[in-house]
N, C-alpha and C positions, 0 to 999 in steps of 0.2 A: 498568534500562530502556535503558541505552546499548547493551547487546548486542542488544536487540530492534531498536532504531533502526538499528544497523549492518546487521543481517540484512535488514530491510525495505528500506532504501535501496539496498543492494547488489542485492537481488532485482529491484527496479524498474529499475535501470540495466542489469541483465543482460537483462531482458525487453524493455526499450526502449533499446537503446544509442544510438539517435538523439538521445535527450534529452541525454546526456552530450556527444555530438558537437556539438550545437547550443548547448551551454552553459546548458541549462535546469537550474536548481538544483532538487533535490528537498528540499523543506522540510516541516515538520509541517503547514503551512497549505496545501500544494499539494493542489488538488482532483484526485481520481483521474480523473474523467470530464469534468465541466464545472463552471463556477462561476457563481453568480448575481451575484456581485460582480465587476465588470470588473477590479478591481485584484488579485484573487486569482490566484496562479499556477495554471495548469492543465496537468496531465500528458497529458490526452486519451487515457487507456487505452480500448481497446474491450473488449467483453464477454469475448472470448477471452483477452485479456491479463490482465484482472482475475481470471478463473478460473485462469489459470496462476500468477498471483501468490499467490492463496489456496492453491493446491496446493503450491507451493514452500514457503510458510511453514508449512503444516500438516506437511509432511514434515520440514522443518528443525527444528521445535520439538516434533514428536511429539504434536501435538494435533489434534483435529477441531473446527472452529468450530461445526459443527452440534450437537455434544455439549456445548458450553460455554454455549449459550443466546444466543450472539451472532448477530445477524441480519446477513447480508452486505449487505443493502440499507441498513443503517445506517452502513456504512463509506464515507464520502464524501471524507475527506481522508487524507493519509498519517498524520497524527496519530491519526486514528480507528483505522487499521490497527495502528499501534504500540501504542496503548492496549488494543485488543482482544486482541492477541497477548500482551502483558504480563499482562493480566488472566486469560488462559486458562492461563498457566503455573502 
């Protein structure tokens, strides 16, 4: 799972280099879009960035999330993405 984590976190920081520049840590608990809990870190991806993330990960791992039964709408945190990709392998 460490390899999956490394690929996911690298992909996020490549898509959103401003996160790294601002010192925003990418953690398993980081919300991709928004968070209901004000203490939860938020990456604030937009829909195009989320699509790019999924595309990069599918290409990197050679899987299609649609074929794995994973619903993209269920991917709310970085941890969700890591778990989904690890489960699809």
